[in-house]
C-alpha positions as CSV (number, residue, x, y, z in Angstrom):
1,M,0.0,0.0,0.0
2,W,2.8,2.4,0.9
3,T,4.5,1.9,-2.5
4,A,1.3,1.9,-4.4
5,F,0.2,5.2,-2.8
6,W,3.4,7.2,-3.5
7,W,4.2,5.8,-6.9
8,G,0.5,6.1,-7.8
9,G,0.9,9.8,-6.9
10,V,3.7,10.1,-9.3
11,G,1.5,8.6,-12.0
12,V,-1.3,11.1,-11.1
13,C,1.2,14.0,-11.4
14,A,2.4,12.8,-14.8
15,I,-1.2,12.5,-16.0
16,A,-2.1,15.9,-14.7
17,F,0.9,17.4,-16.5
18,Y,0.0,15.6,-19.7
19,L,-3.6,16.8,-19.6
20,G,-2.5,20.4,-18.8
21,A,-3.8,20.5,-15.2
22,L,-0.2,20.9,-13.8
23,D,2.8,22.6,-15.4
24,F,6.2,20.8,-15.6
25,L,7.6,22.4,-12.5
26,A,4.7,21.6,-10.2
27,S,4.2,18.1,-11.4
28,A,7.9,17.2,-11.2
29,K,8.4,18.7,-7.8
30,L,5.4,17.1,-6.3
31,S,6.6,13.8,-7.6
32,L,10.1,14.4,-6.1
33,Y,8.6,15.2,-2.7
34,G,6.5,12.1,-2.8
35,I,9.3,9.7,-3.7
36,S,11.5,11.3,-1.0
37,I,8.8,10.5,1.6
38,W,8.4,7.0,0.1
39,L,12.1,6.3,0.6
40,N,11.5,6.5,4.4
41,G,9.2,3.5,4.2
42,W,11.5,1.2,6.3
43,L,10.6,3.3,9.3
44,L,7.1,1.7,9.1
45,A,8.7,-1.7,9.7
46,L,10.6,-0.2,12.7
47,A,7.4,1.5,14.1
48,G,5.5,-1.8,14.0
49,R,8.1,-3.6,16.2
50,Q,6.2,-3.2,19.5
51,S,2.9,-4.3,18.2
52,D,3.6,-7.6,16.6
53,G,6.2,-9.1,18.9
54,R,9.0,-9.5,16.4
55,S,12.5,-9.9,17.7
56,Q,14.9,-7.0,17.4
57,L,17.0,-8.8,14.8
58,T,14.0,-9.7,12.7
59,V,12.9,-6.0,12.8
60,Y,16.4,-5.0,11.7
61,H,16.3,-7.5,8.8
62,D,12.8,-6.4,7.7
63,C,13.9,-2.7,7.7
64,L,17.0,-3.6,5.7
65,V,15.0,-5.5,3.1
66,V,12.6,-2.6,2.7
67,W,15.4,-0.1,2.3
68,L,17.3,-2.2,-0.2
69,L,14.1,-2.7,-2.3
70,T,13.2,1.0,-2.3
71,Y,16.7,2.0,-3.2
72,A,16.8,-0.6,-6.0
73,I,13.4,0.5,-7.4
74,T,14.6,4.1,-7.8
75,N,17.7,2.7,-9.6
76,A,15.6,0.7,-12.0
77,L,12.9,3.3,-12.6
78,W,14.8,6.5,-12.9
79,E,18.6,6.5,-12.4
80,I,19.5,3.7,-14.8
81,P,17.2,4.9,-17.6
82,W,18.6,8.4,-17.1
83,V,22.2,7.2,-17.3
84,V,21.5,5.2,-20.5
85,C,19.3,7.7,-22.2
86,S,20.2,11.3,-21.1
87,P,23.3,11.6,-23.3
88,F,21.1,11.1,-26.4
89,V,17.9,12.8,-25.2
90,F,19.1,16.1,-23.8
91,D,21.0,18.7,-26.0
92,G,21.6,22.4,-25.5
93,L,19.7,22.7,-22.3
94,E,21.3,25.2,-19.9
95,T,18.4,26.9,-18.2
96,I,15.0,25.9,-16.8
97,D,13.4,27.9,-19.6
98,D,15.1,25.6,-22.0
99,V,13.5,22.6,-20.3
100,L,10.1,24.3,-20.1
101,A,10.3,24.9,-23.8
102,Q,9.8,21.2,-24.3
103,T,6.4,21.2,-22.7
104,A,4.5,21.1,-26.0
105,Y,6.7,18.1,-27.1
106,M,6.0,16.2,-23.9
107,R,2.2,16.7,-24.3
108,E,2.1,16.0,-28.0
109,S,2.0,12.2,-27.4
110,I,1.9,9.9,-24.4
111,A,5.0,8.3,-25.9
112,H,6.8,11.6,-25.4
113,M,6.3,11.4,-21.6
114,Y,9.6,9.6,-21.3
115,W,11.0,13.1,-21.5
116,W,9.1,14.2,-18.4
117,V,10.4,11.1,-16.5
118,L,14.0,11.7,-17.5
119,A,13.9,15.4,-17.0
120,S,11.9,15.6,-13.8
121,F,14.8,16.2,-11.5
122,S,15.8,19.2,-13.6
123,S,13.0,21.0,-12.0
124,V,15.3,21.5,-9.0
125,D,18.8,20.6,-10.5
126,L,19.8,21.4,-14.0
127,R,22.7,18.9,-13.9
128,T,20.1,16.4,-14.9
129,V,19.9,17.9,-18.4
130,N,23.2,19.8,-19.0
131,H,25.6,16.8,-19.1
132,D,27.4,17.6,-15.9
133,P,30.1,15.0,-15.7
134,T,30.2,14.8,-11.8
135,F,26.4,14.2,-11.7
136,Y,26.7,11.5,-14.4
137,V,29.6,9.6,-12.8
138,V,27.8,9.6,-9.4
139,E,24.7,8.1,-10.9
140,L,26.6,5.2,-12.5
141,Y,26.6,3.6,-9.0
142,A,23.0,2.7,-9.7
143,F,24.1,-0.3,-11.7
144,A,26.3,-1.6,-8.9
145,N,23.7,-1.1,-6.3
146,L,21.0,-2.9,-8.3
147,A,23.4,-5.8,-8.9
148,L,24.4,-6.0,-5.3
149,T,20.8,-5.9,-4.1
150,I,19.9,-8.8,-6.4
151,Y,22.9,-10.6,-5.0
152,F,21.8,-10.0,-1.4
153,F,18.4,-11.5,-2.1
154,R,20.0,-14.6,-3.7
155,L,22.1,-15.0,-0.6
156,N,19.1,-14.4,1.6
157,K,17.1,-17.0,-0.2
158,R,19.8,-19.5,0.7
159,R,20.0,-18.1,4.3
160,S,23.7,-17.6,3.7
161,P,25.4,-16.2,6.9
162,Y,27.3,-13.8,4.6
163,R,24.3,-12.1,3.1
164,Y,24.7,-9.1,5.4
165,L,28.2,-8.4,4.1
166,V,26.5,-6.6,1.2
167,P,25.1,-3.7,3.3
168,V,28.2,-3.7,5.5
169,L,30.8,-3.5,2.7
170,T,28.8,-1.1,0.5
171,C,27.5,1.4,3.1
172,G,30.3,3.9,2.4
173,E,29.8,4.3,-1.3
174,P,26.4,6.0,-1.3
175,V,27.7,8.3,1.5
176,A,30.7,9.4,-0.5
177,S,28.6,9.8,-3.7
178,T,26.0,11.9,-2.0
179,F,28.6,14.1,-0.4
180,I,30.2,14.7,-3.9
181,F,26.7,15.1,-5.4
182,S,25.6,17.8,-3.0
183,F,28.8,19.6,-2.2
184,S,30.1,19.9,-5.7
185,E,27.1,22.1,-6.3
186,V,27.6,24.0,-3.1
187,F,31.2,24.7,-4.1
188,A,30.1,25.7,-7.6
189,G,27.8,28.4,-6.1
190,F,24.5,26.6,-6.7
191,R,24.8,27.5,-10.4
192,D,22.6,24.6,-11.5
193,M,19.8,25.3,-9.0
194,P,17.0,27.0,-10.9
195,G,14.7,27.7,-8.0
196,G,14.9,29.4,-4.6
197,I,15.9,28.2,-1.2
198,A,13.1,25.6,-1.0
199,D,14.1,24.1,-4.3
200,T,17.8,24.0,-3.4
201,L,16.9,22.2,-0.1
202,L,14.7,19.8,-2.1
203,A,17.6,19.0,-4.5
204,L,20.5,18.8,-2.1
205,V,19.0,17.9,1.3
206,W,15.4,16.5,1.2
207,T,16.0,14.1,-1.7
208,Q,19.5,13.2,-0.7
209,Y,19.7,12.8,3.1
210,Q,18.3,9.2,2.7
211,Y,21.4,8.3,0.7
212,F,23.7,9.8,3.3
213,V,22.1,8.7,6.6
214,F,20.4,5.4,5.8
215,P,23.4,3.5,4.3
216,L,25.3,4.3,7.5
217,V,22.3,3.1,9.6
218,F,22.1,-0.1,7.7
219,G,25.8,-0.6,7.6
220,F,25.6,-0.7,11.4
221,L,22.5,-2.9,11.5
222,G,23.9,-5.1,8.9
223,F,27.0,-5.6,11.0
224,R,24.8,-6.7,14.0
225,L,22.9,-9.1,11.8
226,L,26.1,-10.5,10.3
227,R,27.6,-11.0,13.7
228,A,24.4,-12.8,14.9
229,D,24.3,-15.0,11.8
230,L,28.0,-16.0,12.2
231,Q,27.6,-16.7,16.0
232,H,24.7,-19.0,15.1
233,T,26.5,-20.7,12.3
234,V,29.9,-21.4,13.9
235,P,28.5,-23.4,16.9
236,S,26.3,-25.3,14.5
237,E,29.2,-26.2,12.3
238,A,31.3,-27.1,15.3
239,G,28.6,-29.4,16.6
240,A,28.2,-31.1,13.3
241,A,32.0,-31.7,13.1
242,A,32.0,-33.1,16.6
243,G,29.1,-35.4,15.7
């Protein structure tokens, strides 16, 4: 329900834009705010801990699974398509007015709404459309994260005691990438931020803190889960060897 509600909201914003009920900026920003809230979904699993009697480690595992899935979904639905397509789709776009000039094209056909999807983040950050090399390189991590998430679930299906190595060993990369993503623009004087303070906070804080804070949280929780798995596995193996 959580995912259906927020991603359904994105669909409503896209339809409202296509039909002319919302302009590009309003529809894109509403979508970004919605997805940023959706990325906090793992907190629901944490909040339900007291009511259903789950163990602490089970709650940690459930929270980790929710976070990995939400992060991977954003990779699959926006970041990877953007990395693959943006070099060919966007050309000569330097200002938000250049982006808004494509409104008629986007509304011309439902097939042209791919442009709305790929360009949506440009409503708050023009690096989405102006071929900024730092932005592009940072987004390449989406491929690695998606692959590692799939690998985690393969290990989890086998109940491998090493499954939690994935969040432990990879927790630092999103933090470093997000730091580079945000502060490269700060040091550049916010030159690619087309809106005011609220839009800049949306681009550099509200849509990014999840990728800075949450990987550290799950790196720590992953370590606790890994330690518990190994403590459970080693005595079992020792007992089997003795038998």
